[in-house]
C-alpha positions as CSV (number, residue, x, y, z in Angstrom):
1,M,-0.4,0.3,0.3
2,F,2.5,2.6,1.1
3,P,6.2,2.9,0.0
4,P,8.7,1.6,2.7
5,K,10.2,4.2,4.4
6,K,13.9,5.3,3.0
7,P,16.6,4.8,6.2
8,S,17.5,8.1,6.5
9,T,13.5,9.2,7.3
10,M,13.2,6.6,9.8
11,N,13.4,7.6,13.3
12,S,14.3,5.7,16.5
13,H,10.7,4.6,16.8
14,D,10.3,3.2,13.7
15,R,13.3,0.6,13.3
16,P,13.9,-2.0,16.4
17,M,17.3,-1.2,18.3
18,C,19.8,-4.6,18.6
19,V,21.7,-5.1,21.7
20,Q,24.5,-7.9,21.4
21,G,25.8,-9.4,24.4
22,D,28.5,-11.2,25.5
23,S,27.9,-14.6,24.1
24,G,27.3,-13.2,20.2
25,L,23.7,-13.1,20.6
26,V,21.6,-10.2,19.2
27,L,18.4,-9.0,20.6
28,T,16.3,-6.4,20.0
29,T,15.0,-3.8,22.4
30,D,11.2,-4.5,21.6
31,P,9.2,-4.8,24.3
32,K,9.1,-8.8,23.5
33,P,13.1,-9.0,22.5
34,R,13.4,-11.4,19.7
35,L,16.9,-12.9,18.6
36,R,18.4,-12.2,15.5
37,W,19.6,-15.5,14.0
38,T,23.8,-14.0,12.7
39,V,24.8,-16.2,9.9
40,E,27.2,-17.7,12.5
41,L,24.2,-18.4,14.7
42,H,22.7,-20.5,12.0
43,E,26.1,-22.3,11.3
44,R,26.0,-23.5,15.0
45,F,22.8,-24.7,15.4
46,V,23.3,-26.4,11.7
47,D,26.5,-27.8,13.2
48,A,24.8,-28.9,16.3
49,V,21.6,-30.7,14.7
50,T,24.9,-32.4,12.1
51,Q,26.8,-33.8,15.1
52,L,23.7,-34.7,16.8
53,G,22.7,-37.6,14.0
54,G,20.6,-35.1,11.5
55,P,17.0,-33.6,12.0
56,D,15.0,-36.8,13.2
57,K,17.5,-37.4,16.2
58,A,18.3,-33.9,17.1
59,T,15.8,-32.2,20.0
60,P,16.1,-28.8,21.4
61,K,17.3,-29.6,24.3
62,T,20.1,-31.1,22.6
63,I,20.9,-28.5,20.3
64,M,20.9,-26.0,22.9
65,R,23.6,-27.8,24.9
66,V,25.9,-28.7,22.1
67,M,25.4,-25.4,20.8
68,G,27.0,-24.1,24.1
69,V,25.3,-20.4,23.3
70,K,24.5,-18.6,27.1
71,G,21.5,-16.7,26.9
72,L,19.9,-19.3,24.2
73,T,16.9,-20.5,25.2
74,L,14.6,-23.1,24.2
75,Y,12.0,-20.5,23.3
76,H,14.6,-19.5,20.5
77,L,15.0,-22.6,19.2
78,K,11.8,-24.2,18.7
79,S,11.1,-21.0,17.0
80,H,13.8,-21.1,14.3
81,L,13.0,-25.2,14.1
82,Q,9.6,-23.9,12.4
C-alpha cells in the first residue's frame, strides 16, 4: 500500500534497536525481545544438528547443549526450528 520508508527518514521509533551480548546473541530491544539469527549463530545451529545425527534425532534441548551459547533459550530454538 505505502512505499517503505527510506532509512534516512526513519526515527528510533520506526526500527527496532539491537543489542549484542557477550555470547554473540543479538536481541532486539522491543517490549518482546526477539533473537536475530546471525549467519554465525545459524551455522552453530546446523553444526549442532549434524553432530546429533540430523534433524530426526536432534531435540531442542540437545541442540541447545551442543551449541553452548549463553542466553539461548528453548523458545529461541523451537522458533528457529519452525
